[in-house]
Phi, psi and omega in degrees: 000321183295325178294323180295316181292334179281346177052044175066029183087358183257012190296330179293342175260325186287311186291318173299326176296320176296318181297319181292322179301308185291330173292320178293318178303313184293314179299317180298328180278328185269324186309313178298326177296318178296314181299319180299316179297320177294316181298315176301317178297319179298313184293324181292325176296316178298315182297321179295315176298320179292320177298315179302312180302320181291319178296326180289320181290331181285331185279000000 
């Protein structure tokens, strides 16, 4: 097991590469979800402001 983890002496290059890959992969998977949440919050605010404007114009 130790030999496999040592990666033939290249472990100091291989494992950080794996770590960077998984960090980028996780960010690529999570970023659209964060963006969607921000967009939905912004759209709800816009709709609420538009509703208030319409109510004021109707009154």
